C-alpha positions in Angstrom: 31.4 -119.6 -10.0 34.9 -120.8 -10.0 33.9 -124.1 -8.6 31.2 -124.5 -11.2 33.6 -123.9 -14.1 36.2 -126.2 -12.7 33.6 -129.0 -12.1 32.3 -128.6 -15.7 35.8 -128.9 -17.1 36.6 -132.0 -15.0 33.4 -133.7 -16.1 34.0 -132.9 -19.7 37.5 -134.2 -19.5 36.2 -137.5 -18.0 33.1 -138.2 -20.0 32.9 -136.0 -23.1 30.2 -133.5 -24.1 27.3 -135.8 -23.1 28.1 -134.9 -19.5 27.5 -131.1 -19.9 23.8 -131.0 -18.8 24.7 -133.0 -15.7 27.7 -130.9 -14.8 25.4 -127.9 -14.5 23.3 -129.7 -12.0 26.4 -130.7 -10.0 27.7 -127.1 -10.1 24.4 -125.9 -8.5 24.8 -128.6 -5.9 28.3 -127.5 -5.1 27.1 -124.0 -4.7 24.2 -124.9 -2.4 25.5 -127.8 -0.2 27.6 -126.7 2.8 31.1 -128.1 2.4 31.2 -129.7 5.8 32.5 -133.2 6.5 29.1 -134.8 5.7 28.6 -132.3 2.9 31.6 -133.5 0.9 30.4 -137.1 1.4 27.0 -136.2 0.0 28.6 -134.4 -3.0 30.5 -137.5 -3.9 27.4 -139.7 -3.6 25.5 -137.2 -5.7 28.3 -137.2 -8.3 28.2 -141.0 -8.4 24.4 -141.1 -9.1 24.5 -138.3 -11.7 27.4 -139.8 -13.6 26.4 -143.4 -13.4 27.3 -145.2 -16.7 28.4 -141.9 -18.2 31.9 -141.4 -16.8 34.4 -144.1 -17.5 34.7 -146.4 -14.5 38.4 -146.3 -14.5 38.3 -142.5 -14.3 35.4 -141.8 -11.9 37.3 -142.0 -8.6 40.1 -139.8 -10.0 37.6 -137.2 -11.2 35.6 -137.4 -7.9 38.8 -136.8 -5.9 39.8 -133.9 -8.1 36.4 -132.3 -7.6 36.6 -132.7 -3.8 40.0 -131.0 -3.9 38.6 -128.1 -6.0 35.7 -127.7 -3.5 38.1 -127.6 -0.6 40.3 -125.1 -2.2 37.4 -122.9 -3.3 36.0 -122.8 0.2 39.4 -122.0 1.7 39.8 -125.5 3.2 43.6 -126.0 3.4 45.0 -129.5 2.9 47.9 -130.9 4.9 51.0 -132.4 3.3 49.6 -135.8 4.2 46.4 -135.2 2.3 48.6 -134.5 -0.7 50.8 -137.5 -0.1 47.8 -139.8 0.3 46.3 -138.6 -3.0 49.6 -139.3 -4.9 49.1 -143.0 -4.1 45.4 -143.6 -3.5 42.4 -142.4 -5.5 39.7 -143.2 -2.9 38.2 -139.8 -1.8 38.0 -139.2 1.9 34.9 -137.9 3.5 36.4 -136.1 6.5 39.4 -134.2 7.6 42.3 -136.4 8.9 41.1 -139.5 7.2 43.9 -139.5 4.7 46.5 -139.5 7.5 44.7 -142.3 9.2 44.8 -144.3 6.0 48.6 -143.7 5.7 49.0 -144.9 9.2 47.0 -148.0 8.3 49.4 -148.6 5.4 52.5 -148.3 7.6 51.2 -150.7 10.3 50.2 -153.1 7.6 53.8 -153.2 6.4 54.8 -154.0 10.0 52.1 -156.7 10.5 51.9 -158.2 7.0 50.2 -161.4 8.3 47.6 -159.6 10.4 44.4 -157.9 9.5 44.6 -154.1 9.4 41.3 -152.3 9.4 40.8 -148.5 9.0 38.0 -146.6 10.6 36.0 -149.1 12.6 33.5 -148.8 15.4 34.1 -150.9 18.5 32.1 -151.3 21.7 33.8 -151.9 25.0 32.4 -152.9 28.4 30.3 -149.7 28.5 28.6 -150.8 25.2 29.2 -147.3 23.9 30.6 -147.3 20.4 34.1 -145.9 19.8 35.5 -144.8 16.4 38.9 -146.4 16.0 41.3 -145.0 13.4 43.3 -148.2 12.9 42.6 -151.7 14.3 45.1 -154.6 14.0 43.9 -158.1 14.6 46.0 -161.3 14.6 44.2 -163.5 12.1 40.8 -163.0 13.7 42.1 -163.9 17.2 41.4 -161.8 20.2 44.7 -160.0 20.2 44.1 -156.3 19.2 46.1 -153.2 18.7 44.4 -149.9 18.6 45.9 -146.9 16.7 44.7 -143.3 17.2 46.1 -141.1 14.4 46.2 -137.3 14.6 47.2 -135.1 11.6 48.1 -131.8 13.2 50.2 -130.7 10.2 48.1 -127.6 9.4 47.4 -126.8 13.0 51.2 -126.7 13.6 50.9 -127.8 17.2 51.7 -130.9 19.2 49.3 -133.4 20.5 48.2 -132.3 24.0 47.1 -133.9 27.2 43.4 -134.0 26.3 43.9 -136.3 23.3 46.0 -138.7 25.3 43.5 -138.7 28.2 40.5 -139.2 25.9 42.2 -142.1 24.2 43.1 -143.6 27.6 39.4 -143.8 28.4 38.8 -145.7 25.2 41.6 -148.1 26.0 40.1 -148.7 29.4 36.7 -149.4 27.8 37.9 -151.7 24.9 40.9 -153.2 26.7 43.2 -154.0 23.7 46.5 -155.8 24.0 48.3 -152.7 22.8 47.4 -149.1 22.0 49.3 -146.3 20.2 48.8 -142.7 19.4 50.5 -141.6 16.2 50.9 -138.0 15.0 53.1 -136.0 12.7 54.0 -133.2 15.0 55.0 -134.7 18.4 53.6 -134.3 21.9 53.5 -131.8 24.7 55.3 -132.6 27.9 52.2 -133.1 29.9 50.9 -135.5 27.2 54.1 -137.5 27.3 54.2 -137.7 31.1 50.6 -138.8 31.3 51.0 -141.4 28.5 54.1 -142.8 30.3 52.2 -143.1 33.6 49.2 -144.7 32.0 51.0 -147.0 29.6 49.9 -145.3 26.4 52.5 -145.7 23.7 53.3 -142.6 21.6 54.9 -142.6 18.1 55.5 -140.1 15.4 54.7 -140.8 11.8 55.8 -137.9 9.5 57.1 -137.2 6.1 60.6 -138.4 5.5 63.3 -135.7 5.3 66.8 -135.8 3.8 68.3 -135.5 7.3 66.7 -138.8 8.2 69.1 -140.6 5.9 71.9 -140.1 8.5 73.2 -143.4 9.6 71.8 -145.2 6.6 73.5 -146.3 3.4 71.7 -144.4 0.6 73.9 -145.2 -2.4 76.2 -148.2 -3.0 78.6 -147.7 -6.0 79.5 -150.9 -7.8 82.5 -151.4 -10.0 83.1 -154.8 -11.7 86.2 -155.8 -13.5 85.2 -158.7 -15.7 88.1 -160.7 -17.1 87.3 -161.6 -20.7 88.3 -165.1 -21.7 91.2 -165.2 -24.2 90.2 -165.9 -27.7 91.5 -169.0 -29.4 92.6 -167.8 -32.9 93.8 -171.2 -34.2 94.4 -174.8 -33.2 96.7 -176.8 -35.4 96.8 -180.5 -35.1 99.3 -182.4 -37.4 99.4 -186.2 -37.7 100.9 -188.7 -40.1 98.5 -190.1 -42.7 97.5 -193.3 -41.0 96.9 -191.5 -37.6 95.1 -188.7 -39.3 92.7 -191.1 -41.1 92.1 -192.9 -37.8 91.3 -189.7 -35.9 89.0 -188.4 -38.6 87.2 -191.8 -38.7 86.7 -191.7 -34.9 85.6 -188.1 -34.9 83.2 -188.7 -37.8 81.7 -191.7 -36.0 81.2 -189.6 -32.9 79.9 -186.6 -34.9 82.4 -184.2 -33.4 85.0 -181.7 -34.5 84.7 -178.8 -37.0 87.0 -176.7 -39.1 87.6 -173.1 -38.2 90.0 -171.0 -40.3 91.9 -174.0 -41.6 92.3 -175.5 -38.1 90.4 -178.0 -35.9 88.3 -176.8 -33.0 86.6 -178.8 -30.3 83.5 -178.2 -28.2 83.2 -178.8 -24.4 80.7 -181.6 -25.1 83.0 -183.4 -27.5 84.4 -186.6 -25.9 88.0 -185.8 -27.0 90.8 -186.3 -24.4 94.5 -185.8 -24.1 96.2 -188.8 -22.6 99.5 -189.1 -20.9 101.1 -191.8 -18.9 99.5 -190.5 -15.7 96.6 -188.2 -16.8 93.5 -188.2 -18.9 92.1 -184.7 -19.4 89.3 -183.4 -21.6 91.0 -181.4 -24.4 89.1 -178.2 -23.5 89.9 -178.5 -19.8 93.6 -179.0 -20.8 93.6 -175.9 -23.0 91.7 -173.8 -20.5 94.3 -174.5 -17.8 97.2 -173.7 -20.1 95.6 -170.5 -21.4 94.8 -169.2 -17.9 98.4 -169.8 -16.8 99.5 -167.5 -19.6 96.7 -165.0 -19.5 99.1 -162.2 -18.6 100.6 -162.4 -22.1 98.9 -160.5 -24.9 99.6 -163.3 -27.3 99.4 -166.9 -26.1 101.2 -169.8 -27.7 100.8 -173.4 -26.5 102.8 -176.3 -27.9 101.8 -179.7 -26.6 104.7 -182.1 -26.4 103.9 -185.1 -28.7 106.3 -187.3 -26.7 104.2 -186.9 -23.6 100.6 -186.7 -24.9 98.3 -188.5 -27.2 94.7 -187.9 -28.4 91.9 -190.2 -27.5 88.3 -190.1 -28.8 85.9 -191.6 -26.3 87.5 -194.9 -25.4 89.2 -195.7 -28.7 92.9 -196.4 -29.0 95.2 -193.4 -28.3 96.4 -191.6 -31.5 99.8 -190.0 -31.9 100.3 -186.5 -33.3 103.4 -184.7 -34.6 102.2 -181.2 -33.7 99.6 -179.8 -31.5 99.8 -175.9 -31.3 97.3 -173.4 -30.1 97.4 -169.6 -30.7 95.2 -167.3 -28.6 95.0 -163.6 -27.8 94.0 -162.0 -24.5 91.4 -159.2 -24.3 91.3 -156.3 -21.9 89.0 -156.6 -18.9 85.5 -155.2 -19.2 84.8 -152.5 -16.7 81.2 -152.3 -15.5 80.1 -149.4 -13.3 76.8 -149.2 -11.6 75.1 -147.8 -8.5 72.4 -149.1 -6.2 70.3 -146.3 -5.0 67.8 -146.6 -2.2 64.1 -146.3 -3.3 62.2 -143.1 -2.6 61.4 -142.7 1.0 58.0 -141.1 1.8 57.4 -141.6 5.6 59.3 -142.4 8.7 57.8 -143.9 11.9 59.7 -143.0 15.1 59.1 -144.4 18.6 57.6 -147.7 17.5 60.0 -150.4 18.5 63.7 -150.2 18.8 64.4 -148.8 15.4 62.9 -146.3 13.1 60.7 -147.6 10.3 61.1 -146.1 6.8 58.2 -146.4 4.4 59.1 -146.3 0.7 57.0 -145.3 -2.2 56.7 -148.8 -3.6 55.3 -149.9 -0.3 52.6 -147.3 -0.5 51.8 -148.3 -4.1 51.4 -152.0 -3.1 49.5 -151.3 0.1 46.2 -153.1 0.9 44.1 -153.1 4.0 40.5 -153.4 5.0 38.2 -150.4 5.0 35.4 -150.3 7.5 32.2 -148.4 6.6 32.6 -144.6 6.9 31.4 -143.4 10.3 31.6 -139.7 9.6 
């Protein structure tokens, strides 16, 4: 009865009141169909047929997965932490126990072999012509190089992978003859299993949930503190010339379309072709002022007086113009303190025993995961 009520609520939530007659039919099905591996698959197919064109397409898979979870809980079928982890990132319902862990393994190996084809749940025939169900297959761009992965979720059993699993997988390896083969589990291996695997060349790895202790040896947080020196502010630029030189400068500036008045003084832009000319140097006026201001930036108030006996002003390539006073007043500003922190993304899984270094799998990798799904064999 609890399953029926929950199912009805889920269907109502997904499709509205028009689903109510069908939810009753589904509730009866849930009560009658044995919840075996194949039973759950048939429930999902039945749900798809019953709700065709009635449940919003974007919600169907989510609703179906929720119903499968309710059925499992109602019949006392416990879920491993990897079932829960899988369902946080993927909304494709699995038809048999352990499939979710296999799919997680496929995601991890896809992150390691980005340019290769990773297929989950495929049937292969070896020299005996007997079909073998392979949890994860990795192929190098359709070439003959193959890597077989056998994934075992023993989380709920709470025991390590034993000799029989390794021995059985070894027989599959001998029949299919891949280039490499691994067994992956979340709980570890018994001593006989390890000894047999070492003797027969079967590689063993552990793929389990990431724990805080796994951060040891890694940089998890990087504090950043930036002191940004603010450029001094030019408050005023005074330029005095006699009348003839003033008229000549204004005419040259007007012809070039440069210069503007700010607070009663003259200000120049970086793009203005105005230069300070001495007997040995020709510097852009902004470059000259920047150099002088930086040299005095330790002072709260900056005063620059350009010697009229040494320097003249030149607009483009016109004749140099003499001035009687060229003074700049600027103020410094305190540095801007910017504090930040780079934090490592959320780690979900860790793969140990595969290669020289541990492989950490982050949440964003799971969200972006893609791999091929072979037809369900169960």
